[in-house]
DSSP file (Angstrom, degrees, kcal/mol; ACC not computed):
  #  RESIDUE AA STRUCTURE BP1 BP2  ACC     N-H-->O    O-->H-N    N-H-->O    O-->H-N    TCO  KAPPA ALPHA  PHI   PSI    X-CA   Y-CA   Z-CA
    1    1 A X              0   0    0      0, 0.0     2,-0.6     0, 0.0    36,-0.1   0.000 360.0 360.0 360.0 138.8    1.3   -2.9   18.1
    2    2 A X        -     0   0    0      4,-0.0     2,-0.1     3,-0.0     0, 0.0  -0.848 360.0-140.3-101.8 123.3   -1.8   -3.6   16.0
    3    3 A X     >  -     0   0    0     -2,-0.6     4,-2.6     1,-0.1     5,-0.2  -0.354  28.1-107.0 -73.7 157.0   -3.9   -6.6   17.0
    4    4 A X  H  > S+     0   0    0      1,-0.2     4,-2.4     2,-0.2     5,-0.2   0.908 119.4  49.3 -55.3 -46.7   -5.4   -8.8   14.2
    5    5 A X  H  > S+     0   0    0      1,-0.2     4,-2.1     2,-0.2    -1,-0.2   0.895 112.9  46.7 -55.3 -46.4   -9.0   -7.4   14.9
    6    6 A X  H  > S+     0   0    0      1,-0.2     4,-2.7     2,-0.2    -1,-0.2   0.874 109.8  54.0 -67.6 -32.5   -7.8   -3.9   14.8
    7    7 A X  H  X S+     0   0    0     -4,-2.6     4,-2.9     1,-0.2     5,-0.2   0.903 106.3  52.4 -67.5 -39.1   -5.9   -4.6   11.7
    8    8 A X  H  X S+     0   0    0     -4,-2.4     4,-2.5     2,-0.2    -1,-0.2   0.922 111.2  47.1 -56.4 -45.1   -9.0   -6.0   10.0
    9    9 A X  H  X S+     0   0    0     -4,-2.1     4,-2.6     1,-0.2     5,-0.2   0.934 111.4  50.5 -65.6 -43.8  -10.9   -2.9   10.9
   10   10 A X  H  X S+     0   0    0     -4,-2.7     4,-2.6     2,-0.2    -2,-0.2   0.920 110.2  48.9 -61.0 -41.8   -8.2   -0.7    9.7
   11   11 A X  H  X S+     0   0    0     -4,-2.9     4,-3.1     1,-0.2    -1,-0.2   0.903 111.0  51.9 -63.5 -40.9   -7.9   -2.5    6.3
   12   12 A X  H  X S+     0   0    0     -4,-2.5     4,-1.8    -5,-0.2    -2,-0.2   0.898 108.5  50.5 -63.3 -39.1  -11.7   -2.2    6.0
   13   13 A X  H  X S+     0   0    0     -4,-2.6     4,-1.4     2,-0.2    -2,-0.2   0.938 111.3  48.4 -55.9 -51.6  -11.4    1.6    6.7
   14   14 A X  H >X S+     0   0    0     -4,-2.6     4,-2.6     1,-0.2     3,-0.7   0.942 108.2  54.3 -61.2 -44.6   -8.8    1.9    4.0
   15   15 A X  H 3X S+     0   0    0     -4,-3.1     4,-2.4     1,-0.2    -1,-0.2   0.894 106.6  51.4 -60.7 -34.4  -10.8   -0.1    1.5
   16   16 A X  H 3< S+     0   0    0     -4,-1.8     4,-0.4     1,-0.2    -1,-0.2   0.758 112.3  47.4 -65.0 -26.9  -13.8    2.3    2.1
   17   17 A X  H <X S+     0   0    0     -4,-1.4     4,-0.5    -3,-0.7    -2,-0.2   0.916 121.2  34.0 -81.2 -44.9  -11.5    5.3    1.4
   18   18 A X  H  X S+     0   0    0     -4,-2.6     4,-2.2     1,-0.2     3,-0.2   0.762 100.1  74.4 -85.1 -26.6   -9.8    3.8   -1.8
   19   19 A X  H  X S+     0   0    0     -4,-2.4     4,-2.7    -5,-0.3     5,-0.2   0.906  97.5  46.2 -64.6 -43.6  -12.5    1.8   -3.5
   20   20 A X  H  > S+     0   0    0     -4,-0.4     4,-2.6     2,-0.2    -1,-0.2   0.875 112.1  53.1 -63.6 -35.1  -14.6    4.9   -4.9
   21   21 A X  H  X S+     0   0    0     -4,-0.5     4,-1.2    -3,-0.2    -2,-0.2   0.969 113.3  43.2 -66.1 -53.3  -11.3    6.5   -6.2
   22   22 A X  H  <>S+     0   0    0     -4,-2.2     5,-3.4     1,-0.2     3,-0.4   0.897 112.8  51.6 -62.7 -43.2  -10.4    3.3   -8.1
   23   23 A X  H ><5S+     0   0    0     -4,-2.7     3,-2.0     1,-0.2    -1,-0.2   0.935 106.1  54.4 -61.9 -44.2  -13.9    2.7   -9.4
   24   24 A X  H 3<5S+     0   0    0     -4,-2.6    -1,-0.2     1,-0.3    -2,-0.2   0.791 110.8  46.4 -61.3 -24.1  -14.1    6.2  -10.7
   25   25 A X  T 3<5S-     0   0    0     -4,-1.2    -1,-0.3    -3,-0.4    -2,-0.2   0.331 125.2-101.9 -97.1   5.9  -10.9    5.6  -12.7
   26   26 A X  T < 5S+     0   0    0     -3,-2.0     2,-0.3     1,-0.3    24,-0.3   0.744  83.1 117.1  86.1  22.4  -12.1    2.2  -14.0
   27   27 A X      < -     0   0    0     -5,-3.4     2,-0.4    -6,-0.2    -1,-0.3  -0.812  51.7-140.5-118.6 162.9  -10.1   -0.1  -11.5
   28   28 A X  E     -A   48   0A   0     20,-2.6    20,-1.8    -2,-0.3     2,-0.5  -0.935  22.1-116.4-120.5 150.7  -11.1   -2.5   -8.9
   29   29 A X  E     +A   47   0A   0     -2,-0.4    18,-0.2    18,-0.2     3,-0.1  -0.718  30.4 177.8 -88.9 129.1   -9.5   -3.1   -5.6
   30   30 A X  E     -     0   0A   0     16,-3.0     2,-0.3    -2,-0.5    17,-0.2   0.878  60.6 -21.7 -93.6 -51.3   -8.1   -6.6   -5.4
   31   31 A X  E     -A   46   0A   0     15,-1.4    15,-2.8     2,-0.0     2,-0.4  -0.991  46.4-145.8-161.8 146.8   -6.5   -6.6   -1.9
   32   32 A X  E     -A   45   0A   0     -2,-0.3     2,-0.4    13,-0.2    13,-0.2  -0.989  20.4-176.3-119.0 132.5   -5.1   -4.4    0.8
   33   33 A X  E     -A   44   0A   0     11,-2.8    11,-3.0    -2,-0.4     2,-0.4  -0.988   8.3-167.6-126.4 140.3   -2.2   -5.5    2.9
   34   34 A X  E     +A   43   0A   0     -2,-0.4     2,-0.3     9,-0.2     9,-0.2  -0.986  17.7 162.7-127.0 125.2   -0.6   -3.7    5.9
   35   35 A X  E     +A   42   0A   0      7,-2.1     7,-2.4    -2,-0.4    -2,-0.0  -0.813  33.1  35.0-133.4 173.3    2.8   -4.8    7.3
   36   36 A X        -     0   0    0     -2,-0.3     2,-0.3     5,-0.2     5,-0.2   0.038  67.7-105.2  71.2 177.6    5.5   -3.6    9.5
   37   37 A X    >   -     0   0    0      4,-0.1     3,-1.9   -36,-0.1    -2,-0.0  -0.884  68.9  -8.3-141.0 165.2    5.4   -1.3   12.6
   38   38 A X  G >  S-     0   0    0     -2,-0.3     3,-1.0     1,-0.3     0, 0.0  -0.100 129.5 -10.5  47.6-132.5    6.2    2.3   13.4
   39   39 A X  G 3  S+     0   0    0      1,-0.2    -1,-0.3    40,-0.1    38,-0.0   0.672 132.4  65.7 -71.7 -14.7    8.0    4.2   10.6
   40   40 A X  G <  S+     0   0    0     -3,-1.9    -1,-0.2    39,-0.1    -2,-0.2   0.134  71.7 134.0 -97.8  26.5    8.5    1.0    8.6
   41   41 A X    <   -     0   0    0     -3,-1.0    39,-2.0    37,-0.3     2,-0.4  -0.482  38.6-160.9 -70.6 140.7    4.8    0.4    8.0
   42   42 A X  E     -Ab  35  80A   0     -7,-2.4    -7,-2.1    37,-0.2     2,-0.7  -0.966   8.9-160.9-131.3 121.3    3.9   -0.5    4.4
   43   43 A X  E     -Ab  34  81A   0     37,-3.0    39,-2.7    -2,-0.4     2,-0.5  -0.863  11.4-168.7 -97.2 112.1    0.5   -0.2    2.9
   44   44 A X  E     -Ab  33  82A   0    -11,-3.0   -11,-2.8    -2,-0.7     2,-0.5  -0.895   4.8-173.8-104.2 129.6    0.1   -2.3   -0.3
   45   45 A X  E     -Ab  32  83A   0     37,-2.7    39,-2.0    -2,-0.5     2,-0.5  -0.990   9.5-157.0-124.7 123.2   -2.9   -1.8   -2.5
   46   46 A X  E     -Ab  31  84A   0    -15,-2.8   -16,-3.0    -2,-0.5   -15,-1.4  -0.904  16.3-174.7-105.5 124.4   -3.3   -4.3   -5.3
   47   47 A X  E     +Ab  29  85A   0     37,-2.6    39,-0.6    -2,-0.5     2,-0.3  -0.793   6.9 178.0-116.1 158.4   -5.4   -3.0   -8.2
   48   48 A X  E     -A   28   0A   0    -20,-1.8   -20,-2.6    -2,-0.3     2,-0.3  -0.975   6.4-172.9-152.0 166.4   -6.8   -4.5  -11.5
   49   49 A X    >   -     0   0    0     -2,-0.3     3,-1.3   -22,-0.2   -22,-0.1  -0.960  45.5-101.4-150.9 166.6   -8.9   -3.8  -14.6
   50   50 A X  T 3  S+     0   0    0    -24,-0.3     3,-0.1    -2,-0.3    -1,-0.1   0.848 125.7  45.1 -58.7 -34.6  -10.3   -5.5  -17.5
   51   51 A X  T 3  S-     0   0    0      1,-0.3    -1,-0.3    -3,-0.1     2,-0.1   0.321 115.8-116.2 -91.7   6.9   -7.4   -4.0  -19.6
   52   52 A X    <   -     0   0    0     -3,-1.3     2,-0.4     2,-0.0    -1,-0.3  -0.372  32.0 -77.3  85.3-171.2   -4.7   -4.8  -17.1
   53   53 A X        -     0   0    0     -2,-0.1     2,-0.2    -3,-0.1    32,-0.1  -0.999  34.4-161.5-132.2 126.7   -2.6   -2.4  -15.1
   54   54 A X     >  -     0   0    0     -2,-0.4     4,-2.2     1,-0.1     5,-0.1  -0.635  36.1-109.7-102.5 168.3    0.4   -0.4  -16.2
   55   55 A X  H  > S+     0   0    0      1,-0.2     4,-2.3     2,-0.2     5,-0.2   0.898 122.3  55.8 -60.4 -38.0    3.1    1.2  -14.1
   56   56 A X  H  > S+     0   0    0      2,-0.2     4,-2.5     1,-0.2    -1,-0.2   0.915 105.5  52.2 -57.3 -42.3    1.7    4.6  -15.2
   57   57 A X  H  > S+     0   0    0      1,-0.2     4,-2.8     2,-0.2     5,-0.3   0.917 109.2  49.6 -61.1 -45.3   -1.7    3.4  -13.8
   58   58 A X  H  X S+     0   0    0     -4,-2.2     4,-2.1     1,-0.2    -1,-0.2   0.909 111.6  47.1 -61.5 -43.7   -0.1    2.5  -10.5
   59   59 A X  H  X S+     0   0    0     -4,-2.3     4,-2.5     2,-0.2    -1,-0.2   0.912 113.1  49.6 -62.7 -42.8    1.6    5.9  -10.1
   60   60 A X  H  X S+     0   0    0     -4,-2.5     4,-2.4     1,-0.2    -2,-0.2   0.958 115.0  42.5 -62.8 -48.4   -1.5    7.8  -11.0
   61   61 A X  H  X S+     0   0    0     -4,-2.8     4,-2.7     1,-0.2     5,-0.3   0.828 111.0  56.8 -68.3 -30.8   -3.7    5.8   -8.5
   62   62 A X  H  X S+     0   0    0     -4,-2.1     4,-2.7    -5,-0.3    -1,-0.2   0.946 109.5  46.4 -60.9 -47.9   -0.9    6.1   -5.8
   63   63 A X  H  X S+     0   0    0     -4,-2.5     4,-1.7     2,-0.2    -2,-0.2   0.956 116.5  43.8 -60.2 -51.6   -1.0    9.9   -6.2
   64   64 A X  H  X S+     0   0    0     -4,-2.4     4,-1.5     1,-0.2    -2,-0.2   0.933 118.2  42.7 -59.6 -47.8   -4.9   10.0   -6.0
   65   65 A X  H  X S+     0   0    0     -4,-2.7     4,-3.1     1,-0.2     5,-0.3   0.936 108.8  59.8 -67.1 -44.1   -5.2    7.6   -3.1
   66   66 A X  H  X S+     0   0    0     -4,-2.7     4,-2.6    -5,-0.3    -1,-0.2   0.874 104.1  51.3 -54.7 -46.9   -2.3    9.1   -1.2
   67   67 A X  H  X S+     0   0    0     -4,-1.7     4,-2.0     1,-0.2    -1,-0.3   0.945 114.9  40.7 -58.8 -49.6   -4.1   12.5   -1.1
   68   68 A X  H  X S+     0   0    0     -4,-1.5     4,-2.5     1,-0.2     5,-0.2   0.841 113.6  53.3 -68.3 -36.1   -7.4   11.0    0.3
   69   69 A X  H  X S+     0   0    0     -4,-3.1     4,-3.0     2,-0.2     5,-0.4   0.912 108.6  50.5 -66.7 -41.8   -5.5    8.7    2.7
   70   70 A X  H  < S+     0   0    0     -4,-2.6    -2,-0.2    -5,-0.3    -1,-0.2   0.901 112.3  47.0 -58.4 -43.4   -3.6   11.7    4.1
   71   71 A X  H  < S+     0   0    0     -4,-2.0    -2,-0.2    -5,-0.2    -1,-0.2   0.949 118.9  39.4 -69.2 -46.2   -6.8   13.6    4.7
   72   72 A X  H  < S-     0   0    0     -4,-2.5    -2,-0.2    -5,-0.2    -1,-0.2   0.851  89.4-163.1 -71.4 -31.9   -8.6   10.7    6.3
   73   73 A X    ><  +     0   0    0     -4,-3.0     3,-0.6    -5,-0.2    -3,-0.1   0.867  23.8 162.5  53.1  47.1   -5.5    9.6    8.2
   74   74 A X  T 3  S+     0   0    0     -5,-0.4    -1,-0.1     1,-0.2    -4,-0.1   0.800  75.9  48.8 -62.5 -27.6   -6.6    6.0    9.1
   75   75 A X  T 3  S-     0   0    0     -6,-0.2    -1,-0.2     2,-0.2     3,-0.1   0.638  94.4-146.4 -89.9 -10.6   -3.0    5.0    9.8
   76   76 A X    <   +     0   0    0     -3,-0.6     2,-0.3     1,-0.1    -2,-0.1   0.952  66.7  23.1  45.3  73.9   -2.2    8.0   12.1
   77   77 A X  S    S-     0   0    0      2,-0.0    -2,-0.2   -38,-0.0    -1,-0.1  -0.856 102.9 -28.5 138.0-168.2    1.5    8.4   11.2
   78   78 A X        +     0   0    0     -2,-0.3   -37,-0.3    -3,-0.1     2,-0.3  -0.412  56.3 154.5 -79.3 154.9    4.0    7.7    8.5
   79   79 A X        -     0   0    0     -2,-0.1     2,-0.5   -39,-0.1   -37,-0.2  -0.956  41.3-112.4-162.3 166.5    3.8    4.8    6.1
   80   80 A X  E     -b   42   0A   0    -39,-2.0   -37,-3.0    -2,-0.3     2,-0.5  -0.954  28.1-150.6-108.6 125.1    5.0    3.7    2.6
   81   81 A X  E     -b   43   0A   0     -2,-0.5     2,-0.4   -39,-0.2   -37,-0.2  -0.852  14.6-176.3 -99.8 131.3    2.2    3.3    0.1
   82   82 A X  E     -b   44   0A   0    -39,-2.7   -37,-2.7    -2,-0.5     2,-0.4  -0.997   3.2-171.1-124.3 131.5    2.8    0.8   -2.7
   83   83 A X  E     +b   45   0A   0     -2,-0.4     2,-0.3   -39,-0.2   -37,-0.2  -0.988  21.2 144.1-123.6 125.1    0.3    0.3   -5.4
   84   84 A X  E     -b   46   0A   0    -39,-2.0   -37,-2.6    -2,-0.4     2,-0.2  -0.908  49.9 -93.7-150.4 172.0    0.6   -2.6   -7.9
   85   85 A X  E     -b   47   0A   0     -2,-0.3   -37,-0.2   -39,-0.2     3,-0.1  -0.532  41.8-115.9 -84.2 161.8   -1.2   -5.1  -10.0
   86   86 A X        -     0   0    0    -39,-0.6     3,-0.1    -2,-0.2    -1,-0.1   0.724  53.5-127.7 -73.5 -15.5   -1.7   -8.6   -8.4
   87   87 A X    >   -     0   0    0      1,-0.1     3,-1.4     2,-0.1    -1,-0.1  -0.022  26.7 -70.6  94.1 161.5    0.5  -10.2  -10.9
   88   88 A X  T 3  S+     0   0    0      1,-0.3    66,-0.3    -3,-0.1    -1,-0.1   0.859 130.0  50.2 -63.0 -34.6   -0.1  -13.2  -13.2
   89   89 A X  T 3  S+     0   0    0     -3,-0.1    -1,-0.3    64,-0.1    -2,-0.1   0.184  81.0 142.5 -89.9  20.4    0.0  -15.8  -10.4
   90   90 A X    <   -     0   0    0     -3,-1.4    64,-0.5     1,-0.1     2,-0.2  -0.135  60.1-101.3 -57.9 159.2   -2.5  -13.9   -8.2
   91   91 A X  B     -C  153   0B   0     62,-0.1     2,-0.5    -5,-0.1    62,-0.2  -0.616  30.1-128.1 -78.4 143.2   -4.9  -16.1   -6.2
   92   92 A X        +     0   0    0     60,-2.7    60,-0.3    -2,-0.2     3,-0.1  -0.864  46.8 148.4 -95.8 128.9   -8.4  -16.3   -7.7
   93   93 A X        +     0   0    0     -2,-0.5     2,-0.2     1,-0.2    -1,-0.2   0.669  47.4  53.6-130.8 -41.6  -10.9  -15.4   -5.0
   94   94 A X  S >> S-     0   0    0      1,-0.1     4,-1.5     0, 0.0     3,-0.5  -0.601  82.4-111.8-102.2 163.5  -14.0  -13.7   -6.3
   95   95 A X  H 3> S+     0   0    0      1,-0.2     4,-2.5    -2,-0.2     5,-0.2   0.869 117.6  57.1 -59.4 -40.2  -16.4  -14.7   -9.0
   96   96 A X  H 3> S+     0   0    0      1,-0.2     4,-2.1     2,-0.2    -1,-0.2   0.848 103.2  56.2 -61.6 -39.0  -15.3  -11.9  -11.2
   97   97 A X  H <4 S+     0   0    0     -3,-0.5     4,-0.5     1,-0.2    -1,-0.2   0.920 109.5  45.1 -59.5 -42.5  -11.6  -13.2  -11.0
   98   98 A X  H >< S+     0   0    0     -4,-1.5     3,-1.5     1,-0.2     4,-0.2   0.897 106.6  59.2 -74.8 -36.1  -12.7  -16.6  -12.3
   99   99 A X  H >< S+     0   0    0     -4,-2.5     3,-1.4     1,-0.3    -1,-0.2   0.890  99.6  57.0 -58.4 -35.7  -14.8  -15.1  -15.0
  100  100 A X  T 3< S+     0   0    0     -4,-2.1    -1,-0.3     1,-0.2    -2,-0.2   0.736 107.2  52.7 -64.2 -13.8  -11.7  -13.4  -16.4
  101  101 A X  T X  S+     0   0    0     -3,-1.5     3,-2.8    -4,-0.5    23,-0.4   0.348  71.6 137.6-101.6   7.4  -10.2  -16.9  -16.6
  102  102 A X  T <  S+     0   0    0     -3,-1.4    23,-0.2     1,-0.3     3,-0.1  -0.327  76.2  23.9 -60.5 130.1  -12.9  -18.7  -18.6
  103  103 A X  T 3  S+     0   0    0     21,-3.4    -1,-0.3     1,-0.4     2,-0.2   0.222 105.1 105.3  98.6 -13.5  -11.2  -20.9  -21.1
  104  104 A X  S <  S-     0   0    0     -3,-2.8    20,-2.8    20,-0.2     2,-0.4  -0.622  76.8-102.6-100.4 156.5   -7.9  -21.1  -19.1
  105  105 A X  E     -D  123   0B   0     50,-0.3    50,-2.5    18,-0.2     2,-0.3  -0.625  44.1-177.0 -76.7 129.3   -6.5  -23.8  -17.1
  106  106 A X  E     -DE 122 154B   0     16,-3.5    16,-2.0    -2,-0.4     2,-0.4  -0.861  22.8-136.2-129.3 167.5   -6.8  -23.5  -13.3
  107  107 A X  E     -DE 121 153B   0     46,-3.1    46,-1.6    -2,-0.3     2,-0.4  -0.941  20.2-166.5-115.2 139.1   -5.8  -25.2  -10.2
  108  108 A X  E     -DE 120 152B   0     12,-2.3    12,-1.9    -2,-0.4     2,-0.5  -0.995  13.9-163.8-127.1 135.3   -8.2  -25.7   -7.3
  109  109 A X  E     -DE 119 151B   0     42,-2.7    41,-2.5    -2,-0.4    42,-1.7  -0.986  25.7-152.1-114.6 113.3   -7.6  -26.7   -3.7
  110  110 A X  E     - E   0 149B   0      8,-3.9    39,-0.2    -2,-0.5     3,-0.1  -0.622  19.1-142.5 -97.9 157.4  -10.9  -27.8   -2.3
  111  111 A X  E    S+     0   0B   0     37,-2.7     2,-0.3    -2,-0.2    -1,-0.1   0.830  93.9  27.0 -77.7 -35.2  -12.0  -27.6    1.4
  112  112 A X  E    S-     0   0B   0     36,-0.5    -1,-0.2     5,-0.1     5,-0.1  -0.932  99.8 -94.0-126.2 144.3  -13.9  -30.9    1.1
  113  113 A X  E     -     0   0B   0     -2,-0.3     2,-0.5     3,-0.1     5,-0.2  -0.212  27.2-158.4 -55.8 146.2  -13.3  -33.9   -1.3
  114  114 A X  E >  S-D  117   0B   0      3,-2.7     3,-0.8     1,-0.1     5,-0.1  -0.957  85.1 -14.7-129.0 114.1  -15.2  -33.9   -4.6
  115  115 A X  T 3  S-     0   0    0     -2,-0.5    -1,-0.1     1,-0.2     3,-0.1   0.905 131.7 -54.1  50.3  45.4  -15.2  -37.5   -5.9
  116  116 A X  T 3  S+     0   0    0      1,-0.2     2,-0.4     2,-0.0    -1,-0.2   0.671 118.6 113.2  63.7  23.1  -12.4  -38.3   -3.4
  117  117 A X  E <   +D  114   0B   0     -3,-0.8    -3,-2.7     1,-0.1    -1,-0.2  -0.981  38.8 177.9-122.8 132.9  -10.3  -35.4   -4.8
  118  118 A X  E    S+     0   0B   0     -2,-0.4    -8,-3.9    -5,-0.2     2,-0.4   0.425  77.1  59.6-108.7  -1.3   -9.3  -32.2   -2.9
  119  119 A X  E     +D  109   0B   0    -10,-0.2     2,-0.4    -5,-0.1   -10,-0.2  -0.991  63.5 177.6-127.3 124.9   -7.2  -31.0   -5.8
  120  120 A X  E     -D  108   0B   0    -12,-1.9   -12,-2.3    -2,-0.4     2,-0.4  -0.985  10.1-174.6-124.3 136.1   -8.5  -30.3   -9.3
  121  121 A X  E     +D  107   0B   0     -2,-0.4    16,-0.3   -14,-0.2     2,-0.3  -0.992  34.6 112.0-126.9 123.6   -6.7  -29.0  -12.3
  122  122 A X  E     -D  106   0B   0    -16,-2.0   -16,-3.5    -2,-0.4     2,-0.4  -0.979  65.5 -61.0-171.0-177.3   -8.8  -28.3  -15.6
  123  123 A X  E     -DF 105 135B   0     12,-2.3    12,-2.9    -2,-0.3     2,-0.6  -0.678  47.6-126.5 -82.0 126.4  -10.1  -25.9  -18.0
  124  124 A X  E     + F   0 134B   0    -20,-2.8   -21,-3.4    -2,-0.4    10,-0.2  -0.653  32.5 173.4 -78.2 120.6  -12.5  -23.4  -16.5
  125  125 A X  E     -     0   0B   0      8,-2.8     2,-0.3    -2,-0.6     9,-0.2   0.832  60.6  -1.1 -93.7 -41.7  -15.8  -23.5  -18.6
  126  126 A X  E     - F   0 133B   0      7,-1.2     7,-2.9     2,-0.0    -1,-0.3  -0.995  48.7-168.3-153.9 151.8  -18.2  -21.3  -16.8
  127  127 A X  E     + F   0 132B   0     -2,-0.3     2,-0.3     5,-0.2     5,-0.2  -0.861  37.3 125.0-142.4 102.4  -18.3  -19.1  -13.6
  128  128 A X  E >   + F   0 131B   0      3,-2.2     3,-1.9    -2,-0.3    -2,-0.0  -0.989  59.4  12.8-158.1 156.8  -21.6  -17.8  -12.5
  129  129 A X  T 3  S-     0   0    0     -2,-0.3     3,-0.1     1,-0.3    -1,-0.0   0.770 127.6 -55.5  50.5  30.2  -24.0  -17.7   -9.5
  130  130 A X  T 3  S+     0   0    0      1,-0.3    16,-2.7    15,-0.1    17,-0.4   0.604 117.3 108.4  85.5   7.8  -21.3  -18.9   -7.1
  131  131 A X  E <   -FG 128 145B   0     -3,-1.9    -3,-2.2    14,-0.2     2,-0.4  -0.937  50.8-159.3-122.7 140.6  -20.6  -22.0   -9.2
  132  132 A X  E     -FG 127 144B   0     12,-2.8    12,-2.9    -2,-0.3     2,-0.5  -0.948   7.5-151.9-115.9 139.3  -17.6  -22.9  -11.4
  133  133 A X  E     -FG 126 143B   0     -7,-2.9    -8,-2.8    -2,-0.4    -7,-1.2  -0.957  19.5-173.4-106.4 127.4  -17.8  -25.6  -14.1
  134  134 A X  E     -FG 124 142B   0      8,-2.7     8,-3.1    -2,-0.5     2,-0.6  -0.978  18.4-148.2-126.7 130.6  -14.4  -27.2  -14.7
  135  135 A X  E     -FG 123 141B   0    -12,-2.9   -12,-2.3    -2,-0.4     2,-0.5  -0.893  16.7-173.2 -96.3 118.9  -13.4  -29.7  -17.4
  136  136 A X  E  >  - G   0 140B   0      4,-3.2     4,-1.1    -2,-0.6     3,-0.4  -0.927  59.8 -18.7-112.3 132.7  -10.8  -32.1  -16.1
  137  137 A X  T  4 S-     0   0    0     -2,-0.5   -14,-0.2   -16,-0.3    -2,-0.0  -0.291 113.2 -45.3  62.6-153.8   -9.4  -34.5  -18.9
  138  138 A X  T  4 S+     0   0    0      1,-0.1    -1,-0.2     3,-0.0    -3,-0.0   0.818 131.8   3.4 -84.2 -28.0  -11.3  -34.9  -22.0
  139  139 A X  T  4 S+     0   0    0     -3,-0.4     2,-0.4     2,-0.0    -2,-0.2   0.621  89.5 111.9-136.1 -16.6  -14.8  -35.4  -20.7
  140  140 A X  E  <  -G  136   0B   0     -4,-1.1    -4,-3.2    -5,-0.1     2,-0.5  -0.494  43.5-168.1 -76.0 124.2  -15.1  -35.1  -16.8
  141  141 A X  E     -G  135   0B   0     -2,-0.4     2,-0.4    -6,-0.2    -6,-0.2  -0.915   1.5-167.3-110.2 132.9  -17.1  -32.0  -15.8
  142  142 A X  E     -G  134   0B   0     -8,-3.1    -8,-2.7    -2,-0.5     2,-0.6  -0.967  12.2-156.0-121.4 137.6  -17.2  -30.8  -12.3
  143  143 A X  E     -G  133   0B   0     -2,-0.4     2,-0.5   -10,-0.2   -10,-0.2  -0.919  22.9-178.3-111.7 112.5  -19.6  -28.2  -10.8
  144  144 A X  E     -G  132   0B   0    -12,-2.9   -12,-2.8    -2,-0.6     2,-0.2  -0.909  23.9-129.6-119.4 135.8  -17.9  -26.6   -7.7
  145  145 A X  E >   -G  131   0B   0     -2,-0.5     3,-1.4   -14,-0.2     4,-0.3  -0.534  19.3-128.6 -71.8 139.5  -19.3  -24.0   -5.3
  146  146 A X  G >  S+     0   0    0    -16,-2.7     3,-1.2     1,-0.2    -1,-0.1   0.818 108.9  65.4 -50.7 -34.7  -17.1  -21.0   -4.7
  147  147 A X  G 3  S+     0   0    0    -17,-0.4    -1,-0.2     1,-0.2   -16,-0.1   0.703  95.1  56.9 -61.0 -25.5  -17.6  -21.7   -1.1
  148  148 A X  G <  S+     0   0    0     -3,-1.4   -37,-2.7   -37,-0.1     2,-0.7   0.461  85.2 102.4 -90.5  -1.4  -15.8  -25.0   -1.3
  149  149 A X  E <   + E   0 110B   0     -3,-1.2   -39,-0.2    -4,-0.3     3,-0.1  -0.743  38.7 173.9 -91.5 118.5  -12.6  -23.6   -2.6
  150  150 A X  E    S+     0   0B   0    -41,-2.5     2,-0.3    -2,-0.7   -40,-0.2   0.863  73.5   1.7 -82.0 -38.4   -9.8  -23.1   -0.3
  151  151 A X  E     + E   0 109B   0    -42,-1.7   -42,-2.7     2,-0.0     2,-0.3  -0.992  64.9 173.9-153.1 136.4   -7.2  -22.0   -2.9
  152  152 A X  E     + E   0 108B   0     -2,-0.3   -60,-2.7   -60,-0.3     2,-0.3  -0.996   4.9 157.0-150.3 151.0   -7.3  -21.3   -6.6
  153  153 A X  E     -CE  91 107B   0    -46,-1.6   -46,-3.1    -2,-0.3   -62,-0.1  -0.983  46.6 -84.1-163.3 159.3   -5.0  -20.0   -9.2
  154  154 A X  E     - E   0 106B   0    -64,-0.5     2,-0.6   -66,-0.3   -48,-0.3  -0.448  44.3-134.2 -65.7 142.5   -4.3  -19.9  -13.0
  155  155 A X              0   0    0    -50,-2.5   -50,-0.3   -33,-0.1    -1,-0.1  -0.901 360.0 360.0-105.2 118.3   -2.2  -23.0  -14.0
  156  156 A X              0   0    0     -2,-0.6    -1,-0.1   -67,-0.0   -50,-0.0   0.392 360.0 360.0-101.9 360.0    0.8  -22.2  -16.3
């Protein structure tokens, strides 16, 4: 059984193995997930790029990462490797995620109220230096620190 602290260390080790491979191919690592136990363990690696991700990209990256993961053997045993894009409804977490969404409508759930609101929906105007500028309605502009965001996603 993998304890949560061990799981975080394991995921960190996997990130260190796969990140250079992805960067060399023009992709970024979005997230690593590990689930299941024993022979039913599943390692999910989500990747993205400025140009998006195709099925062919996922297959190629899976093959390349699989070789290095097998050599480094961080999981010690069998597992299923799944590589995919994070999808359209992916959570926005890093500043670069938000920069890709400039001009789009986004939803924010805040840790602390901003003008008595813990939820904001509006057009993302700017994302830089750890701050987002969001236009809600026709004229209200909010400047929100990334640290204050509990959850964020593109609003469709």
